[in-house]
All heavy atoms as an XYZ file, in Angstrom:
925
protein
N      77.029    -48.185    -68.035
C      76.094    -48.815    -68.929
C      76.604    -48.815    -70.383
O      76.519    -49.800    -71.062
C      74.757    -48.085    -68.817
C      73.685    -48.694    -69.617
S      72.624    -49.602    -68.530
C      71.205    -49.745    -69.511
N      77.121    -47.673    -70.823
C      77.645    -47.587    -72.193
C      78.832    -48.517    -72.382
O      78.964    -49.159    -73.423
C      78.030    -46.150    -72.520
N      79.695    -48.587    -71.359
C      80.862    -49.481    -71.454
C      80.411    -50.934    -71.570
O      80.948    -51.705    -72.368
C      81.764    -49.289    -70.241
C      83.002    -50.160    -70.304
C      83.940    -49.811    -69.154
N      85.166    -50.554    -69.239
C      85.522    -51.502    -68.384
N      84.767    -51.791    -67.353
N      86.658    -52.137    -68.534
N      79.428    -51.322    -70.775
C      78.913    -52.693    -70.829
C      78.322    -52.983    -72.209
O      78.505    -54.078    -72.749
C      77.870    -52.911    -69.740
N      77.636    -52.006    -72.781
C      77.049    -52.184    -74.107
C      78.142    -52.409    -75.152
O      78.033    -53.286    -76.004
C      76.203    -50.958    -74.464
C      75.496    -51.068    -75.775
N      74.456    -51.925    -75.978
C      75.701    -50.436    -76.961
C      74.022    -51.824    -77.229
N      74.774    -50.924    -77.846
N      79.225    -51.641    -75.056
C      80.311    -51.775    -76.033
C      81.119    -53.048    -75.824
O      81.731    -53.546    -76.756
C      81.229    -50.547    -75.997
C      80.728    -49.450    -76.857
N      81.071    -49.319    -78.173
C      79.858    -48.457    -76.603
C      80.448    -48.291    -78.691
N      79.713    -47.749    -77.764
N      81.128    -53.577    -74.632
C      81.865    -54.811    -74.372
C      81.019    -56.053    -74.659
O      81.546    -57.148    -74.761
C      82.355    -54.816    -72.931
C      83.398    -53.736    -72.675
C      83.834    -53.720    -71.253
N      84.510    -54.943    -70.893
C      85.820    -55.088    -70.816
N      86.593    -54.074    -71.079
N      86.358    -56.229    -70.462
N      79.724    -55.862    -74.801
C      78.801    -56.973    -75.041
C      78.882    -57.447    -76.490
O      78.966    -56.647    -77.419
C      77.374    -56.508    -74.736
O      76.438    -57.381    -75.276
N      78.813    -58.738    -76.670
C      78.809    -59.283    -78.036
C      77.521    -58.948    -78.773
O      77.481    -58.918    -79.996
C      78.986    -60.801    -77.993
C      80.340    -61.222    -77.487
C      80.439    -62.740    -77.468
N      81.632    -63.165    -76.793
C      82.773    -63.447    -77.395
N      82.854    -63.367    -78.688
N      83.814    -63.821    -76.695
N      76.454    -58.693    -78.020
C      75.168    -58.367    -78.630
C      74.960    -56.867    -78.813
O      74.023    -56.455    -79.463
C      74.030    -58.923    -77.766
C      74.086    -60.432    -77.632
O      74.513    -61.100    -78.597
O      73.718    -60.944    -76.561
N      75.829    -56.039    -78.221
C      75.632    -54.592    -78.261
C      76.265    -53.930    -79.463
O      75.654    -53.120    -80.144
N      77.505    -54.266    -79.751
C      78.258    -53.617    -80.815
C      78.978    -54.688    -81.626
O      79.527    -55.625    -81.072
C      79.280    -52.623    -80.215
C      80.115    -51.980    -81.292
C      78.569    -51.562    -79.395
N      78.953    -54.535    -82.937
C      79.661    -55.505    -83.778
C      80.803    -54.818    -84.505
O      80.737    -53.639    -84.831
C      78.711    -56.171    -84.761
C      78.165    -55.267    -85.810
C      77.330    -56.018    -86.856
N      76.593    -55.119    -87.689
C      77.091    -54.414    -88.689
N      78.360    -54.511    -88.998
N      76.340    -53.609    -89.401
N      81.857    -55.575    -84.719
C      82.999    -55.086    -85.468
C      82.600    -54.944    -86.933
O      82.066    -55.868    -87.530
C      84.168    -56.074    -85.342
C      85.396    -55.775    -86.184
C      86.052    -54.470    -85.736
C      86.371    -56.920    -86.115
N      82.850    -53.781    -87.486
C      82.558    -53.553    -88.898
C      83.838    -53.627    -89.734
O      83.873    -54.305    -90.757
C      81.882    -52.194    -89.068
C      81.426    -51.932    -90.468
C      80.480    -50.768    -90.540
O      79.306    -50.935    -90.163
O      80.925    -49.686    -90.959
N      84.878    -52.907    -89.312
C      86.137    -52.882    -90.059
C      87.308    -52.774    -89.090
O      87.313    -51.894    -88.236
C      86.191    -51.669    -91.016
O      85.015    -51.631    -91.812
C      87.417    -51.728    -91.903
N      88.269    -53.645    -89.245
C      89.499    -53.541    -88.469
C      90.439    -52.630    -89.254
O      90.783    -52.932    -90.404
C      90.132    -54.919    -88.256
C      91.347    -54.887    -87.365
S      91.075    -54.257    -85.707
C      90.099    -55.567    -84.995
N      90.836    -51.527    -88.653
C      91.699    -50.557    -89.322
C      93.166    -50.865    -89.043
O      93.988    -50.907    -89.948
C      91.369    -49.120    -88.877
C      89.869    -48.813    -89.051
C      92.242    -48.099    -89.600
C      89.353    -48.937    -90.447
N      93.512    -51.071    -87.774
C      94.871    -51.466    -87.345
C      94.723    -52.530    -86.281
O      93.900    -52.395    -85.382
C      95.632    -50.286    -86.735
C      96.113    -49.238    -87.685
C      97.380    -49.628    -88.438
N      98.527    -49.870    -87.607
C      99.412    -48.979    -87.237
N      99.284    -47.726    -87.615
N     100.435    -49.315    -86.480
N      95.527    -53.555    -86.363
C      95.476    -54.631    -85.378
C      96.892    -55.034    -85.011
O      97.363    -56.097    -85.379
C      94.681    -55.825    -85.930
C      94.376    -56.868    -84.873
O      94.632    -56.602    -83.677
O      93.881    -57.945    -85.231
N      97.567    -54.154    -84.300
C      98.907    -54.433    -83.806
C      98.786    -54.873    -82.354
O      97.767    -54.656    -81.708
C      99.793    -53.192    -83.913
C      99.971    -52.736    -85.360
O      99.843    -53.573    -86.270
O     100.225    -51.544    -85.568
N      99.825    -55.436    -81.818
C      99.740    -55.964    -80.458
C      99.479    -54.889    -79.410
O      98.873    -55.164    -78.383
C     101.014    -56.738    -80.112
O     102.142    -55.898    -80.239
N      99.899    -53.644    -79.650
C      99.723    -52.595    -78.652
C      98.921    -51.405    -79.169
O      98.826    -50.389    -78.496
C     101.085    -52.108    -78.149
C     101.926    -53.220    -77.607
N     101.585    -53.916    -76.476
C     103.069    -53.777    -78.059
C     102.497    -54.841    -76.237
N     103.402    -54.785    -77.199
N      98.349    -51.541    -80.364
C      97.584    -50.445    -80.964
C      96.521    -51.051    -81.870
O      96.842    -51.664    -82.887
C      98.528    -49.532    -81.762
C      97.877    -48.319    -82.350
C      97.287    -47.360    -81.553
C      97.887    -48.125    -83.719
C      96.714    -46.223    -82.103
C      97.326    -46.992    -84.286
C      96.733    -46.035    -83.482
N      95.265    -50.880    -81.474
C      94.153    -51.454    -82.235
C      93.137    -50.355    -82.509
O      92.680    -49.685    -81.590
C      93.479    -52.606    -81.461
C      94.499    -53.696    -81.142
C      92.297    -53.168    -82.251
C      94.002    -54.747    -80.176
N      92.801    -50.183    -83.779
C      91.798    -49.204    -84.183
C      90.770    -49.935    -85.039
O      91.138    -50.632    -85.986
C      92.428    -48.036    -84.981
C      91.356    -47.032    -85.403
C      93.527    -47.362    -84.173
N      89.504    -49.764    -84.685
C      88.455    -50.435    -85.455
C      87.221    -49.552    -85.557
O      87.016    -48.646    -84.743
C      88.074    -51.764    -84.795
O      87.506    -51.541    -83.505
N      86.433    -49.820    -86.578
C      85.116    -49.213    -86.714
C      84.121    -50.259    -86.244
O      84.159    -51.416    -86.684
C      84.817    -48.802    -88.175
C      83.385    -48.313    -88.307
C      85.802    -47.726    -88.630
N      83.266    -49.848    -85.337
C      82.241    -50.729    -84.786
C      80.884    -50.097    -85.029
O      80.792    -48.902    -85.294
C      82.479    -50.947    -83.294
C      83.844    -51.514    -82.997
C      84.161    -51.570    -81.514
O      83.445    -51.035    -80.683
N      85.265    -52.209    -81.186
N      79.836    -50.908    -84.919
C      78.489    -50.389    -85.147
C      77.545    -50.972    -84.108
O      77.582    -52.157    -83.823
C      78.021    -50.733    -86.558
C      76.801    -49.912    -86.958
C      76.548    -49.979    -88.435
N      77.560    -49.357    -89.260
C      77.566    -48.079    -89.616
N      76.636    -47.259    -89.174
N      78.510    -47.608    -90.412
N      76.717    -50.095    -83.544
C      75.721    -50.519    -82.561
C      74.657    -51.377    -83.247
O      74.112    -50.998    -84.290
C      75.079    -49.298    -81.913
S      73.760    -49.718    -80.743
N      74.375    -52.518    -82.670
C      73.382    -53.437    -83.229
C      71.982    -52.842    -83.127
O      71.144    -53.043    -83.998
C      73.455    -54.803    -82.512
C      72.347    -55.720    -82.949
C      74.810    -55.451    -82.754
N      71.731    -52.077    -82.073
C      70.391    -51.536    -81.826
C      70.061    -50.318    -82.687
O      68.962    -50.211    -83.214
C      70.237    -51.172    -80.354
C      70.375    -52.328    -79.367
C      70.311    -51.811    -77.934
C      69.291    -53.358    -79.612
N      71.001    -49.377    -82.823
C      70.675    -48.114    -83.499
C      71.492    -47.860    -84.770
O      71.267    -46.867    -85.446
C      70.852    -46.945    -82.535
S      72.578    -46.560    -82.132
N      72.464    -48.696    -85.075
C      73.322    -48.605    -86.263
C      74.326    -47.455    -86.219
O      74.956    -47.146    -87.224
C      72.501    -48.506    -87.546
O      71.734    -49.664    -87.720
N      74.499    -46.815    -85.060
C      75.503    -45.759    -84.923
C      76.889    -46.356    -85.098
O      77.195    -47.404    -84.536
C      75.392    -45.099    -83.548
C      76.504    -44.121    -83.225
C      76.502    -42.888    -84.107
O      75.484    -42.230    -84.230
N      77.637    -42.591    -84.731
N      77.730    -45.687    -85.879
C      79.118    -46.111    -86.059
C      79.981    -45.475    -84.979
O      79.719    -44.350    -84.531
C      79.618    -45.709    -87.446
N      81.018    -46.198    -84.568
C      81.982    -45.733    -83.581
C      83.375    -46.101    -84.053
O      83.553    -47.124    -84.692
C      81.768    -46.427    -82.224
C      80.449    -46.142    -81.592
C      79.343    -46.941    -81.869
C      80.301    -45.076    -80.707
C      78.119    -46.682    -81.282
C      79.089    -44.820    -80.115
C      77.996    -45.617    -80.404
N      84.349    -45.284    -83.684
C      85.734    -45.690    -83.831
C      86.227    -46.034    -82.435
O      85.946    -45.319    -81.473
C      86.621    -44.610    -84.500
C      86.658    -43.323    -83.712
C      88.024    -45.144    -84.749
N      86.896    -47.160    -82.317
C      87.475    -47.600    -81.054
C      88.983    -47.599    -81.212
O      89.517    -48.192    -82.150
C      86.980    -49.011    -80.706
O      87.646    -49.499    -79.560
N      89.658    -46.912    -80.272
C      91.119    -46.817    -80.291
C      91.636    -47.424    -78.994
O      91.301    -46.942    -77.912
C      91.598    -45.359    -80.420
C      93.121    -45.298    -80.424
C      91.015    -44.703    -81.657
N      92.431    -48.481    -79.105
C      93.021    -49.144    -77.942
C      94.535    -49.002    -78.013
O      95.138    -49.263    -79.052
C      92.655    -50.633    -77.927
C      93.385    -51.434    -76.880
C      92.959    -51.427    -75.565
C      94.506    -52.163    -77.212
C      93.641    -52.152    -74.593
C      95.197    -52.895    -76.254
C      94.752    -52.889    -74.938
N      95.123    -48.580    -76.902
C      96.573    -48.434    -76.815
C      97.062    -49.096    -75.533
O      96.457    -48.921    -74.476
C      96.985    -46.945    -76.800
O      96.442    -46.314    -77.954
C      98.488    -46.799    -76.812
N      98.145    -49.854    -75.645
C      98.719    -50.532    -74.481
C     100.208    -50.200    -74.410
O     100.898    -50.159    -75.427
C      98.541    -52.041    -74.616
C      99.122    -52.833    -73.475
C      98.885    -54.322    -73.643
O      99.132    -54.845    -74.754
O      98.447    -54.949    -72.682
N     100.677    -49.948    -73.191
C     102.097    -49.687    -72.950
C     102.623    -50.784    -72.038
O     102.140    -50.956    -70.918
C     102.298    -48.316    -72.289
C     101.848    -47.191    -73.179
C     100.576    -46.638    -73.048
C     102.680    -46.704    -74.171
C     100.155    -45.622    -73.878
C     102.264    -45.683    -75.008
C     100.996    -45.144    -74.848
O     100.582    -44.140    -75.686
N     103.605    -51.519    -72.504
C     104.165    -52.637    -71.754
C     104.941    -52.112    -70.553
O     105.760    -51.208    -70.677
C     105.072    -53.502    -72.648
C     105.745    -54.599    -71.838
C     104.275    -54.099    -73.798
N     104.661    -52.674    -69.402
C     105.383    -52.368    -68.167
C     106.401    -53.476    -67.978
O     106.079    -54.559    -67.492
C     104.402    -52.313    -66.996
C     105.070    -52.017    -65.672
O     106.313    -52.044    -65.596
O     104.341    -51.773    -64.696
N     107.637    -53.218    -68.374
C     108.678    -54.244    -68.341
C     109.130    -54.569    -66.924
O     109.738    -55.603    -66.690
C     109.869    -53.810    -69.178
C     109.526    -53.681    -70.624
C     109.309    -52.512    -71.307
C     109.314    -54.729    -71.563
N     108.984    -52.772    -72.621
C     108.982    -54.142    -72.804
C     109.367    -56.120    -71.494
C     108.714    -54.877    -73.942
C     109.107    -56.856    -72.643
C     108.784    -56.231    -73.835
N     108.820    -53.707    -65.966
C     109.262    -53.906    -64.591
C     108.262    -54.722    -63.788
O     108.584    -55.767    -63.234
C     109.525    -52.545    -63.903
C     109.898    -52.734    -62.441
C     110.609    -51.780    -64.637
N     107.021    -54.259    -63.720
C     106.018    -54.900    -62.863
C     105.021    -55.763    -63.633
O     104.150    -56.379    -63.041
C     105.258    -53.839    -62.064
N     105.115    -55.778    -64.949
C     104.210    -56.562    -65.799
C     102.747    -56.168    -65.650
O     101.862    -56.987    -65.820
C     104.374    -58.058    -65.532
O     105.669    -58.472    -65.871
N     102.511    -54.910    -65.314
C     101.150    -54.370    -65.238
C     101.003    -53.387    -66.393
O     101.152    -52.191    -66.215
C     100.919    -53.657    -63.900
C     101.039    -54.550    -62.698
C      99.793    -55.399    -62.515
O      99.540    -56.315    -63.297
N      99.032    -55.096    -61.502
N     100.678    -53.898    -67.574
C     100.621    -53.064    -68.763
C      99.490    -52.034    -68.671
O      98.349    -52.380    -68.354
C     100.416    -53.919    -70.007
C     101.562    -54.882    -70.240
O     102.608    -54.740    -69.576
O     101.415    -55.775    -71.080
N      99.816    -50.784    -68.958
C      98.818    -49.713    -68.984
C      97.983    -49.858    -70.251
O      98.518    -50.135    -71.329
C      99.515    -48.361    -68.952
N      96.658    -49.690    -70.118
C      95.754    -49.842    -71.247
C      94.787    -48.668    -71.292
O      94.229    -48.273    -70.266
C      94.961    -51.137    -71.126
C      95.827    -52.360    -71.116
C      95.009    -53.634    -70.959
O      93.789    -53.613    -70.899
N      95.703    -54.757    -70.904
N      94.587    -48.144    -72.487
C      93.703    -47.001    -72.687
C      92.806    -47.280    -73.886
O      93.259    -47.785    -74.905
C      94.527    -45.727    -72.935
C      95.457    -45.441    -71.791
C      96.762    -45.939    -71.794
C      95.027    -44.722    -70.694
C      97.614    -45.702    -70.728
C      95.873    -44.480    -69.618
C      97.172    -44.977    -69.648
O      98.005    -44.752    -68.583
N      91.522    -46.952    -73.740
C      90.570    -47.150    -74.842
C      89.678    -45.917    -74.935
O      89.187    -45.417    -73.936
C      89.715    -48.384    -74.622
C      88.729    -48.632    -75.766
C      87.870    -49.863    -75.539
N      88.629    -51.029    -75.206
C      89.173    -51.882    -76.083
N      89.032    -51.666    -77.370
N      89.850    -52.937    -75.672
N      89.486    -45.470    -76.178
C      88.563    -44.374    -76.462
C      87.562    -44.868    -77.485
O      87.938    -45.490    -78.482
C      89.314    -43.148    -77.027
O      90.345    -42.783    -76.109
C      88.377    -41.977    -77.245
N      86.276    -44.597    -77.235
C      85.209    -44.965    -78.162
C      84.462    -43.684    -78.518
O      83.881    -43.027    -77.650
C      84.248    -45.999    -77.537
C      83.134    -46.338    -78.511
C      85.003    -47.261    -77.132
N      84.503    -43.331    -79.807
C      83.946    -42.072    -80.291
C      82.904    -42.336    -81.368
O      83.178    -43.079    -82.323
C      85.084    -41.222    -80.886
C      84.682    -39.935    -81.587
C      84.300    -38.868    -80.567
C      85.826    -39.441    -82.475
N      81.713    -41.748    -81.254
C      80.735    -41.887    -82.344
C      81.232    -41.140    -83.580
O      81.792    -40.042    -83.472
C      79.461    -41.244    -81.775
C      79.911    -40.374    -80.665
C      81.195    -40.938    -80.154
N      81.036    -41.754    -84.728
C      81.457    -41.138    -85.989
C      80.332    -41.253    -87.009
O      79.410    -42.063    -86.847
C      82.754    -41.778    -86.554
C      82.588    -43.282    -86.769
C      83.931    -41.471    -85.634
C      83.795    -43.957    -87.437
N      80.413    -40.454    -88.060
C      79.421    -40.516    -89.127
C      79.724    -41.705    -90.038
O      80.840    -42.244    -90.032
C      79.423    -39.222    -89.962
O      80.675    -39.135    -90.667
C      79.212    -37.987    -89.087
N      78.762    -42.061    -90.854
C      78.990    -43.133    -91.830
C      80.092    -42.740    -92.821
O      80.900    -43.571    -93.227
C      77.702    -43.468    -92.580
C      76.702    -44.199    -91.703
O      77.093    -44.765    -90.660
O      75.496    -44.204    -92.060
N      80.134    -41.462    -93.197
C      81.179    -40.994    -94.131
C      82.562    -41.114    -93.490
O      83.524    -41.514    -94.158
C      80.902    -39.546    -94.546
N      82.673    -40.797    -92.208
C      83.951    -40.929    -91.510
C      84.353    -42.399    -91.387
O      85.529    -42.744    -91.547
C      83.864    -40.276    -90.129
C      83.754    -38.765    -90.209
C      83.278    -38.107    -88.935
O      82.707    -38.797    -88.063
O      83.468    -36.876    -88.807
N      83.375    -43.265    -91.148
C      83.651    -44.706    -91.097
C      84.161    -45.198    -92.450
O      85.127    -45.969    -92.516
C      82.400    -45.475    -90.681
N      83.543    -44.722    -93.529
C      83.976    -45.096    -94.879
C      85.395    -44.579    -95.154
O      86.213    -45.291    -95.744
C      83.022    -44.534    -95.938
C      81.661    -45.217    -95.928
O      81.535    -46.312    -95.324
O      80.722    -44.643    -96.507
N      85.685    -43.348    -94.721
C      87.020    -42.772    -94.926
C      88.085    -43.562    -94.175
O      89.180    -43.789    -94.693
C      87.051    -41.304    -94.498
C      86.340    -40.395    -95.488
O      86.049    -40.832    -96.624
O      86.070    -39.230    -95.114
N      87.774    -43.994    -92.955
C      88.719    -44.824    -92.200
C      88.964    -46.151    -92.910
O      90.103    -46.580    -93.077
C      88.184    -45.093    -90.792
C      88.570    -44.108    -89.724
C      87.738    -44.310    -88.479
C      90.042    -44.234    -89.396
N      87.886    -46.788    -93.328
C      87.994    -48.100    -93.984
C      88.760    -48.014    -95.293
O      89.515    -48.928    -95.636
C      86.601    -48.683    -94.214
N      88.598    -46.917    -96.013
C      89.245    -46.752    -97.320
C      90.664    -46.202    -97.211
O      91.362    -46.099    -98.216
C      88.405    -45.832    -98.203
N      91.082    -45.824    -96.006
C      92.417    -45.288    -95.823
C      92.535    -43.801    -96.110
O      93.634    -43.249    -96.132
N      91.414    -43.122    -96.337
C      91.439    -41.680    -96.583
C      91.584    -40.890    -95.278
O      91.929    -39.712    -95.299
C      90.173    -41.246    -97.317
C      90.069    -41.782    -98.736
C      88.858    -41.246    -99.455
N      87.607    -41.662    -98.846
C      86.902    -42.744    -99.199
N      87.344    -43.527   -100.170
N      85.774    -43.039    -98.587
N      91.304    -41.532    -94.157
C      91.464    -40.923    -92.838
C      92.405    -41.800    -92.030
O      92.140    -42.987    -91.815
C      90.105    -40.817    -92.127
C      90.116    -40.286    -90.699
C      90.709    -38.883    -90.628
C      88.702    -40.291    -90.127
N      93.511    -41.227    -91.630
C      94.510    -41.966    -90.853
C      93.974    -42.247    -89.453
O      93.353    -41.376    -88.836
C      95.794    -41.131    -90.750
O      96.638    -41.645    -89.737
N      94.241    -43.436    -88.913
C      93.817    -43.718    -87.541
C      94.456    -42.764    -86.536
O      93.895    -42.507    -85.478
C      94.251    -45.160    -87.299
C      95.095    -45.556    -88.437
C      94.900    -44.576    -89.537
N      95.603    -42.191    -86.869
C      96.270    -41.243    -85.979
C      95.570    -39.890    -85.944
O      95.850    -39.066    -85.085
C      97.730    -41.071    -86.385
C      98.521    -42.315    -86.205
N      98.705    -43.223    -87.222
C      99.134    -42.830    -85.114
C      99.420    -44.238    -86.774
N      99.696    -44.029    -85.499
N      94.644    -39.657    -86.863
C      93.941    -38.373    -86.945
C      92.518    -38.431    -86.392
O      91.841    -37.405    -86.387
C      93.923    -37.889    -88.385
C      95.306    -37.873    -89.012
C      95.852    -36.629    -89.593
N      94.952    -35.555    -89.799
C      95.157    -34.339    -89.296
N      96.202    -34.099    -88.554
N      94.324    -33.361    -89.551
N      92.066    -39.587    -85.932
C      90.676    -39.679    -85.455
C      90.443    -38.865    -84.195
O      89.308    -38.469    -83.916
C      90.199    -41.141    -85.256
C      90.245    -41.904    -86.552
C      90.961    -41.838    -84.172
N      91.475    -38.578    -83.436
C      91.309    -37.757    -82.238
C      90.759    -36.374    -82.553
O      90.028    -35.790    -81.760
N      91.091    -35.857    -83.725
C      90.583    -34.548    -84.141
C      89.072    -34.571    -84.354
O      88.408    -33.537    -84.246
C      91.293    -34.093    -85.421
N      88.510    -35.748    -84.632
C      87.060    -35.865    -84.812
C      86.311    -35.621    -83.502
O      85.105    -35.407    -83.507
C      86.699    -37.254    -85.356
C      87.272    -37.631    -86.712
C      86.885    -39.058    -87.068
C      86.817    -36.659    -87.781
N      87.032    -35.680    -82.385
C      86.393    -35.484    -81.091
C      85.936    -34.056    -80.840
O      85.167    -33.804    -79.904
N      86.362    -33.116    -81.658
C      85.971    -31.718    -81.468
C      84.443    -31.593    -81.432
O      83.772    -31.958    -82.389
C      86.542    -30.846    -82.587
C      86.171    -29.405    -82.449
N      86.737    -28.576    -81.516
C      85.257    -28.654    -83.110
C      86.194    -27.383    -81.606
N      85.303    -27.409    -82.583
N      83.915    -31.150    -80.308
C      82.471    -30.962    -80.173
C      81.693    -32.243    -79.927
O      80.463    -32.226    -79.966
N      82.386    -33.342    -79.670
C      81.698    -34.624    -79.445
C      82.130    -35.233    -78.121
O      83.247    -35.051    -77.678
C      82.040    -35.630    -80.548
C      81.675    -35.199    -81.920
C      81.998    -36.307    -82.904
N      82.117    -35.760    -84.247
C      82.342    -36.481    -85.321
N      82.488    -37.785    -85.223
N      82.434    -35.922    -86.493
N      81.235    -35.999    -77.555
C      81.571    -36.770    -76.361
C      82.138    -38.116    -76.778
O      81.784    -38.655    -77.832
C      80.317    -36.982    -75.515
C      79.845    -35.698    -74.864
C      78.655    -35.938    -74.014
N      78.997    -36.963    -73.013
C      78.238    -37.294    -72.003
N      77.088    -36.703    -71.820
N      78.596    -38.225    -71.150
N      83.005    -38.655    -75.948
C      83.537    -39.994    -76.192
C      83.689    -40.707    -74.851
O      83.857    -40.083    -73.811
C      84.853    -39.960    -76.970
C      85.912    -39.108    -76.354
N      86.056    -37.769    -76.651
C      86.890    -39.393    -75.468
C      87.067    -37.275    -75.971
N      87.602    -38.243    -75.238
N      83.599    -42.017    -74.914
C      83.761    -42.859    -73.736
C      85.235    -43.185    -73.590
O      85.877    -43.634    -74.543
C      82.941    -44.142    -73.899
C      82.878    -45.079    -72.708
C      82.244    -44.404    -71.499
C      82.106    -46.339    -73.083
N      85.773    -42.940    -72.407
C      87.199    -43.127    -72.159
C      87.396    -44.157    -71.049
O      86.715    -44.118    -70.038
C      87.819    -41.793    -71.730
C      89.300    -41.814    -71.592
C      90.006    -41.989    -72.923
O      89.641    -41.390    -73.924
N      91.013    -42.828    -72.943
N      88.324    -45.072    -71.252
C      88.715    -46.041    -70.228
C      90.223    -45.954    -70.069
O      90.964    -46.227    -71.010
C      88.302    -47.456    -70.646
O      88.799    -48.407    -69.725
N      90.661    -45.536    -68.888
C      92.085    -45.398    -68.585
C      92.448    -46.404    -67.505
O      91.835    -46.409    -66.433
C      92.415    -43.993    -68.067
C      92.148    -42.914    -69.093
O      92.033    -43.242    -70.287
O      92.060    -41.737    -68.693
N      93.437    -47.239    -67.771
C      93.890    -48.232    -66.795
C      95.408    -48.163    -66.699
O      96.138    -48.967    -67.287
C      93.438    -49.619    -67.194
C      93.477    -50.613    -66.088
C      94.142    -50.523    -64.892
C      92.804    -51.875    -66.051
N      93.924    -51.640    -64.132
C      93.107    -52.490    -64.812
C      91.986    -52.544    -66.940
C      92.621    -53.734    -64.453
C      91.502    -53.783    -66.592
C      91.812    -54.367    -65.352
N      95.925    -47.166    -65.944
C      97.369    -47.046    -65.800
C      97.962    -48.231    -65.052
O      97.262    -48.962    -64.344
C      97.559    -45.748    -65.016
C      96.219    -45.269    -64.626
C      95.189    -46.166    -65.227
N      99.248    -48.414    -65.183
C      99.947    -49.560    -64.587
C      99.706    -49.703    -63.100
O      99.560    -50.813    -62.594
C     101.454    -49.443    -64.818
O     101.752    -49.474    -66.176
N      99.652    -48.605    -62.379
C      99.538    -48.678    -60.928
C      98.100    -48.840    -60.420
O      97.877    -49.040    -59.225
C     100.169    -47.431    -60.286
C      99.464    -46.133    -60.597
C      99.814    -45.523    -61.955
O     100.677    -46.059    -62.678
O      99.205    -44.499    -62.294
N      97.115    -48.793    -61.291
C      95.706    -48.883    -60.869
C      95.242    -50.334    -60.775
O      95.675    -51.194    -61.541
C      94.821    -48.121    -61.838
N      94.333    -50.588    -59.846
C      93.754    -51.925    -59.682
C      92.638    -52.188    -60.681
O      92.326    -53.342    -60.971
C      93.218    -52.096    -58.263
C      94.320    -52.133    -57.227
O      95.439    -52.574    -57.561
O      94.060    -51.714    -56.079
N      92.007    -51.134    -61.170
C      90.935    -51.272    -62.153
C      90.882    -50.015    -63.003
O      91.446    -48.983    -62.634
C      89.600    -51.530    -61.462
C      89.174    -50.446    -60.513
C      87.904    -50.816    -59.774
O      87.816    -51.935    -59.246
O      87.011    -49.974    -59.741
N      90.193    -50.088    -64.134
C      90.167    -48.916    -65.010
C      89.262    -47.809    -64.472
O      88.315    -48.064    -63.738
C      89.622    -49.476    -66.321
C      88.819    -50.661    -65.932
C      89.500    -51.229    -64.719
N      89.577    -46.607    -64.884
C      88.718    -45.454    -64.653
C      87.945    -45.240    -65.948
O      88.551    -45.043    -67.002
C      89.582    -44.232    -64.327
O      88.792    -43.075    -64.274
N      86.625    -45.307    -65.876
C      85.794    -45.179    -67.070
C      84.933    -43.931    -66.912
O      84.276    -43.754    -65.885
C      84.902    -46.425    -67.264
C      84.044    -46.281    -68.508
C      85.765    -47.685    -67.340
N      84.964    -43.068    -67.931
C      84.239    -41.805    -67.816
C      83.946    -41.244    -69.212
O      84.527    -41.658    -70.207
C      85.079    -40.792    -67.014
C      86.456    -40.558    -67.573
C      86.705    -39.494    -68.441
C      87.516    -41.410    -67.272
C      87.973    -39.284    -68.967
C      88.788    -41.202    -67.784
C      89.001    -40.136    -68.629
O      90.256    -39.938    -69.159
N      82.998    -40.317    -69.239
C      82.706    -39.585    -70.458
C      83.610    -38.364    -70.519
O      83.831    -37.697    -69.527
C      81.241    -39.141    -70.485
C      80.301    -40.265    -70.714
C      79.541    -40.903    -69.780
C      80.011    -40.891    -71.961
N      78.813    -41.899    -70.365
C      79.073    -41.907    -71.710
C      80.458    -40.700    -73.265
C      78.579    -42.726    -72.716
C      79.953    -41.521    -74.266
C      79.025    -42.508    -73.986
N      84.118    -38.083    -71.696
C      84.946    -36.905    -71.919
C      84.465    -36.267    -73.213
O      83.606    -36.823    -73.909
C      86.422    -37.317    -72.017
C      87.374    -36.200    -71.661
O      86.928    -35.046    -71.491
O      88.578    -36.475    -71.573
N      84.995    -35.126    -73.537
C      84.621    -34.483    -74.797
C      85.819    -33.743    -75.355
O      86.766    -33.441    -74.643
C      83.441    -33.524    -74.588
O      83.804    -32.504    -73.697
N      85.755    -33.503    -76.628
C      86.802    -32.749    -77.290
C      87.839    -33.614    -77.976
O      87.773    -34.842    -77.983
N      88.800    -32.941    -78.545
C      89.904    -33.574    -79.268
C      90.725    -34.407    -78.287
O      90.910    -34.023    -77.140
C      90.770    -32.490    -79.936
C      92.004    -33.092    -80.577
C      89.953    -31.712    -80.953
N      91.203    -35.566    -78.740
C      92.059    -36.413    -77.901
C      93.239    -36.896    -78.738
O      93.185    -36.967    -79.953
C      91.288    -37.596    -77.307
C      90.591    -38.463    -78.324
C      91.228    -39.586    -78.839
C      89.314    -38.161    -78.760
C      90.600    -40.382    -79.780
C      88.676    -38.969    -79.682
C      89.312    -40.068    -80.196
N      94.303    -37.213    -78.031
C      95.533    -37.657    -78.689
C      95.457    -39.152    -78.996
O      94.993    -39.937    -78.184
C      96.727    -37.384    -77.774
C      98.044    -37.704    -78.408
C      99.232    -37.349    -77.513
O      99.025    -36.980    -76.357
O     100.351    -37.459    -78.010
N      95.926    -39.514    -80.173
C      96.022    -40.916    -80.567
C      97.498    -41.237    -80.746
O      98.171    -40.643    -81.603
C      95.257    -41.206    -81.878
C      95.464    -42.648    -82.317
C      93.786    -40.881    -81.718
N      97.999    -42.164    -79.916
C      99.400    -42.581    -80.008
C      99.456    -44.099    -80.021
O      98.639    -44.762    -79.371
C     100.195    -42.084    -78.810
C     100.358    -40.596    -78.774
C     101.300    -40.143    -77.701
N     100.909    -40.684    -76.401
C     101.637    -40.562    -75.302
N     102.785    -39.959    -75.344
N     101.225    -41.045    -74.170
N     100.433    -44.614    -80.724
C     100.643    -46.052    -80.727
C     101.319    -46.454    -79.432
O     102.153    -45.729    -78.896
C     101.507    -46.477    -81.907
C     100.792    -46.294    -83.220
C     101.504    -46.949    -84.375
O     102.081    -48.048    -84.191
O     101.489    -46.358    -85.462
N     100.967    -47.634    -78.938
C     101.607    -48.169    -77.732
C     102.961    -48.745    -78.062
O     103.452    -48.717    -79.170
N     103.545    -49.322    -77.021
C     104.857    -49.933    -77.214
C     105.045    -50.989    -76.159
O     104.456    -51.041    -75.149
C     105.983    -48.906    -77.170
C     105.962    -48.068    -75.906
C     107.023    -46.971    -75.954
N     107.176    -46.321    -74.702
C     106.333    -45.443    -74.187
N     105.267    -45.127    -74.862
N     106.552    -44.889    -73.030
């Protein structure tokens, strides 16, 4: 349900694009219904052999101050994983060999790496 809400055009709106590279996208989004801010981190790894690119997305609720820090460049997109300490985040993992993504709730610090 949460994943559908975040993928819906009516559920969450883009507030600030932090990084928009072909294999690494970080943005601040905001829920239309409750105004909660989220950071979304998307990473893709090109599969040069089978053309089944691995894709990973993490969506973490953040405070308005953290959203402002990201937008202003005071918080590096590579450091947002540390914000996960004590918080739940929605995780979508779609490795190259999988037919569909695994979507689940996780908690704690997570690693942020750029794709390639």
